[in-house]
C-alpha positions as CSV (number, residue, x, y, z in Angstrom):
1,M,0.2,0.2,0.0
2,M,1.3,3.3,-0.7
3,K,1.9,5.8,1.9
4,K,0.2,8.8,2.4
5,Y,1.2,12.3,3.1
6,D,-0.5,15.9,3.6
7,V,2.3,17.5,1.4
8,I,5.3,16.3,-0.9
9,I,8.3,18.2,-1.9
10,L,10.0,17.9,-4.5
11,G,13.5,18.8,-4.3
12,G,15.9,19.0,-1.6
13,G,17.2,22.6,-2.0
14,P,17.1,25.4,0.2
15,A,13.1,26.2,-1.5
16,G,12.2,22.1,-0.9
17,L,13.7,21.8,2.6
18,T,12.4,25.8,3.7
19,A,8.9,24.4,2.5
20,G,9.2,21.6,4.7
21,I,10.3,23.0,7.6
22,Y,6.9,25.2,7.4
23,A,4.6,22.4,6.4
24,S,5.8,20.5,9.2
25,R,5.4,23.1,11.9
26,A,2.1,23.9,10.5
27,G,1.4,20.2,11.5
28,L,1.4,18.5,7.8
29,D,3.0,15.2,7.4
30,C,5.6,15.9,5.0
31,L,8.1,14.2,2.6
32,V,11.0,15.6,0.9
33,I,12.0,13.9,-2.2
34,E,15.7,14.6,-3.2
35,K,18.0,12.7,-5.8
36,G,21.0,14.1,-5.2
37,I,22.4,15.8,-2.6
38,F,20.3,17.5,0.4
39,G,21.2,21.4,-0.4
40,G,21.0,21.2,-4.2
41,L,23.0,23.2,-6.5
42,I,24.3,25.6,-3.6
43,T,26.3,22.7,-2.0
44,E,29.1,23.4,-4.7
45,A,29.5,26.8,-3.6
46,E,32.7,27.3,-1.8
47,V,31.6,30.3,0.1
48,V,28.4,31.6,0.7
49,E,28.5,35.4,1.6
50,N,24.8,36.3,1.0
51,Y,22.8,34.0,3.0
52,P,21.5,36.4,6.3
53,G,22.9,35.2,9.7
54,F,26.2,34.4,8.8
55,P,28.1,37.2,8.5
56,E,31.4,35.6,7.8
57,G,30.0,33.6,5.5
58,I,29.3,29.3,5.2
59,S,30.2,26.6,2.7
60,G,27.6,25.6,0.8
61,L,28.0,22.1,1.6
62,E,27.8,23.0,5.0
63,L,24.8,25.6,4.8
64,G,22.9,22.5,3.0
65,D,23.7,20.2,5.4
66,L,21.9,22.7,8.4
67,L,18.9,22.8,6.2
68,H,18.6,19.0,5.7
69,R,19.1,18.8,9.3
70,Q,17.1,21.8,10.5
71,A,14.1,19.7,8.4
72,V,14.4,16.6,9.7
73,L,14.4,18.0,13.4
74,H,11.4,19.6,12.2
75,G,9.9,16.0,11.7
76,V,10.1,16.1,8.1
77,D,10.8,12.7,6.4
78,T,13.6,13.0,3.5
79,L,14.0,10.0,0.6
80,I,17.1,10.1,-1.7
81,A,15.2,8.9,-4.8
82,E,14.4,10.1,-8.5
83,F,11.3,11.5,-9.1
84,M,9.5,10.3,-12.5
85,A,5.9,11.5,-13.0
86,F,2.7,12.5,-10.7
87,D,-0.8,11.8,-11.6
88,V,-3.9,13.6,-9.9
89,E,-7.0,11.5,-8.9
90,R,-9.5,13.8,-7.7
91,D,-8.0,15.6,-4.5
92,N,-4.9,13.3,-4.3
93,K,-1.9,13.1,-6.3
94,I,0.3,10.2,-6.6
95,V,4.0,10.6,-6.8
96,H,5.9,8.0,-8.8
97,T,9.6,7.6,-8.2
98,N,12.5,5.1,-9.0
99,E,12.2,3.9,-5.4
100,D,8.3,3.9,-4.4
101,D,5.6,5.4,-5.0
102,F,3.2,7.8,-2.7
103,I,0.1,9.5,-2.3
104,A,-0.1,13.1,-1.3
105,R,-2.9,15.5,-0.9
106,A,-0.8,18.7,-2.2
107,I,2.7,19.1,-3.9
108,I,5.3,21.4,-3.6
109,I,7.2,21.3,-6.7
110,A,11.0,22.3,-6.0
111,L,13.6,20.6,-8.4
112,G,15.6,23.8,-9.1
113,S,17.7,23.6,-12.5
114,E,21.0,22.2,-13.7
115,R,23.8,23.7,-15.8
116,K,23.6,24.6,-19.2
117,T,26.1,23.0,-21.8
118,L,27.5,24.7,-24.8
119,G,26.8,21.8,-27.1
120,V,30.2,21.9,-28.9
121,K,32.5,19.4,-30.2
122,G,34.6,17.8,-27.5
123,E,32.6,19.3,-24.5
124,T,30.8,15.5,-23.8
125,E,33.9,13.7,-25.0
126,L,36.2,15.4,-22.5
127,L,34.1,15.8,-19.4
128,G,35.9,14.7,-16.5
129,H,39.3,15.3,-18.8
130,G,39.4,18.8,-18.4
131,V,36.2,19.8,-19.2
132,S,34.3,20.3,-15.8
133,Y,30.8,22.3,-14.4
134,C,32.2,22.8,-11.1
135,A,35.4,24.6,-10.2
136,T,34.6,24.0,-5.9
137,C,34.6,20.4,-7.2
138,D,37.7,20.4,-9.4
139,A,40.1,23.7,-9.4
140,A,42.6,21.7,-7.1
141,F,43.2,19.5,-10.0
142,F,44.7,22.2,-12.0
143,R,46.9,23.5,-9.4
144,D,49.6,25.5,-11.3
145,Q,48.1,25.1,-14.7
146,S,46.5,27.3,-17.3
147,V,42.3,27.2,-17.5
148,A,39.0,29.3,-19.0
149,V,35.8,29.8,-17.6
150,V,33.2,30.2,-20.0
151,G,30.5,32.4,-18.7
152,G,29.7,36.1,-17.6
153,G,27.3,35.8,-14.7
154,D,27.8,35.8,-10.9
155,V,28.3,32.1,-10.9
156,A,31.0,32.1,-13.6
157,V,32.7,35.2,-12.4
158,T,32.7,33.2,-8.6
159,E,34.4,30.2,-10.2
160,A,37.3,32.5,-12.0
161,L,37.9,34.0,-8.4
162,H,38.2,30.4,-6.7
163,L,40.5,29.1,-9.4
164,T,42.8,31.8,-8.7
165,K,43.5,30.2,-5.7
166,F,44.9,27.2,-8.0
167,A,45.7,28.2,-11.4
168,S,48.5,29.7,-12.7
169,K,46.1,31.8,-15.1
170,V,42.4,31.9,-15.6
171,V,40.7,33.0,-18.8
172,I,37.2,34.1,-18.3
173,I,35.5,33.8,-22.3
174,H,32.1,36.0,-22.2
175,R,30.2,35.8,-25.4
176,R,29.3,39.8,-24.5
177,D,31.4,43.2,-24.2
178,Q,30.4,43.4,-20.5
179,L,30.4,40.8,-17.9
180,R,26.2,40.2,-16.3
181,A,28.0,39.6,-12.7
182,T,27.4,42.0,-10.0
183,Y,29.6,44.9,-9.5
184,V,31.2,43.6,-6.3
185,L,32.6,40.2,-8.4
186,Q,33.5,42.2,-11.1
187,R,35.7,44.7,-9.3
188,K,37.5,41.3,-7.8
189,A,37.9,39.9,-10.6
190,F,39.3,43.1,-12.4
191,A,41.9,43.7,-9.5
192,Q,42.9,40.0,-10.0
193,S,46.0,40.0,-12.0
194,K,45.8,35.6,-12.9
195,I,42.4,36.8,-14.8
196,E,42.1,37.7,-18.4
197,I,39.0,38.5,-20.1
198,L,38.5,37.5,-23.6
199,W,35.0,39.6,-24.8
200,D,32.2,39.1,-27.3
201,T,33.9,35.4,-28.0
202,V,32.5,32.3,-28.0
203,V,33.8,28.5,-28.1
204,D,33.8,26.7,-31.0
205,S,35.3,23.4,-30.0
206,I,37.2,22.0,-27.3
207,E,40.0,20.1,-28.6
208,G,42.5,17.1,-27.2
209,I,42.0,13.3,-27.1
210,E,43.0,12.1,-23.6
211,Q,43.1,15.3,-21.8
212,V,42.0,19.4,-22.7
213,K,44.6,20.9,-25.0
214,E,43.1,23.8,-26.3
215,L,39.7,25.6,-27.8
216,K,38.9,26.8,-31.2
217,L,37.2,30.4,-30.7
218,K,35.7,32.8,-32.4
219,N,35.1,36.4,-32.2
220,L,31.5,37.7,-32.3
221,K,32.2,41.1,-33.3
222,T,34.8,40.2,-35.9
223,N,35.0,36.3,-36.7
224,Q,38.0,36.2,-36.5
225,K,39.2,32.8,-35.1
226,S,41.7,31.7,-32.9
227,S,43.4,29.0,-30.6
228,L,43.8,29.0,-26.8
229,E,46.0,26.6,-25.3
230,L,45.3,25.3,-21.8
231,D,44.3,22.3,-19.0
232,G,40.6,22.8,-18.4
233,V,37.4,24.3,-19.3
234,F,34.9,25.5,-16.9
235,I,31.3,26.3,-18.0
236,S,29.3,28.3,-16.4
237,V,27.1,29.9,-18.9
238,G,23.4,29.8,-16.7
239,F,20.8,27.4,-15.7
240,K,18.2,25.2,-17.0
241,P,14.9,24.5,-15.0
242,N,14.5,20.4,-14.2
243,S,10.7,21.1,-15.9
244,D,10.8,18.6,-18.5
245,Y,8.7,16.4,-16.2
246,F,5.6,18.6,-16.4
247,K,5.6,20.2,-19.9
248,V,2.2,18.1,-20.2
249,Q,0.3,18.8,-16.8
250,L,1.4,22.4,-15.8
251,S,1.7,25.9,-17.6
252,L,5.4,26.8,-18.6
253,D,7.1,29.7,-20.0
254,S,9.4,29.7,-23.4
255,S,12.2,28.6,-21.2
256,G,10.7,25.9,-19.2
257,L,9.8,27.6,-15.7
258,I,6.6,27.0,-13.7
259,I,3.7,29.4,-14.1
260,T,2.8,30.4,-10.7
261,D,0.7,33.1,-9.2
262,N,1.7,34.7,-5.7
263,R,0.9,32.0,-4.0
264,M,3.2,29.6,-6.0
265,E,0.4,27.9,-7.4
266,T,0.3,26.2,-10.6
267,N,-2.3,26.0,-13.1
268,L,-3.3,23.0,-11.3
269,P,-5.0,23.2,-7.8
270,G,-3.0,21.3,-4.8
271,I,0.4,21.8,-7.0
272,F,3.1,24.9,-6.3
273,A,6.4,25.8,-7.1
274,A,8.9,27.4,-5.6
275,G,12.5,28.6,-6.0
276,D,14.8,28.1,-9.8
277,I,12.1,26.4,-11.5
278,R,9.5,29.2,-11.0
279,F,8.9,31.9,-13.3
280,G,9.6,35.2,-11.5
281,S,12.8,33.8,-9.5
282,T,16.0,35.8,-8.8
283,W,18.1,32.7,-8.5
284,Q,19.2,33.0,-5.2
285,A,19.4,31.2,-2.4
286,I,17.5,33.4,-0.1
287,S,14.8,34.3,-2.2
288,A,14.5,30.2,-3.0
289,A,13.8,30.1,0.5
290,G,11.6,32.5,0.6
291,D,9.5,30.7,-2.5
292,G,9.2,27.3,-0.1
293,A,7.7,29.4,3.0
294,T,5.3,30.8,0.7
295,A,4.6,27.6,-1.1
296,A,4.0,25.6,2.3
297,I,2.1,28.4,3.8
298,N,-0.5,28.1,1.0
299,A,-0.4,24.5,0.4
300,E,-1.6,24.5,4.1
301,R,-4.5,26.9,3.5
302,Y,-5.4,25.3,0.5
303,L,-5.8,21.6,2.2
304,S,-7.6,23.4,5.4
305,K,-10.3,24.1,2.5
306,L,-10.5,20.1,1.5
307,S,-10.7,19.2,5.5
């Protein structure tokens, strides 16, 4: 027999775990399902400096662990499993995972996002052999070597700064003529002698046989092609919402973000979304946590009307 919960939360990042804390404190039986590491993508951050309550910063891994521990202490059930699909049967929702099936009276979707790829030759073939999507995870492998970071947002510049602790040279490759990162991060990058920036440039291919050896580049303004010899490349060109599961059932925008109202409710009653997967998200851990709290509060109100 399938176990029944008041609320099942899909995703164990800041949005999902905060939703679990609020739902459990409201007296709801709650399950959080996460396929990877509790804490989500924030666990890849070496230091989180802008999450309130930690004036000296905190590692992303530790912050994720603290959120998970807090949720469990408040009575939230947690499960490592991969969400597969859900079905709606009147007021109940059947949640299918690769481990088991569950019944929920309400669902909060907080599956977040995954890193985008470049889609160029060599990217897949050399993954783990000089191609990486996580500087916090792999920077130490490139001590005293030359590396590149592709991207110009907060994450890309943060990763470039982290890499300077290990690499001898870090080249930021950005398709525009100015960075999108915050002023504070830009100032740090411009002041770092190990960082060089290639503007208006994209990667055509990643070359190497058993290890990355060079990048084939193109300048978007001049169409001039060039090569850059290096030992590794870190790709940080944004994120794609993990919403493919919901294309048929839920309203999504053109980029795949789930459309909600200000209560975090989707077009299906009793189905809520929170965090990076939601249209209107600011892609910050603190706002994701706020989304999770809002979703849980309104899920409790939704359930109280069914009773």
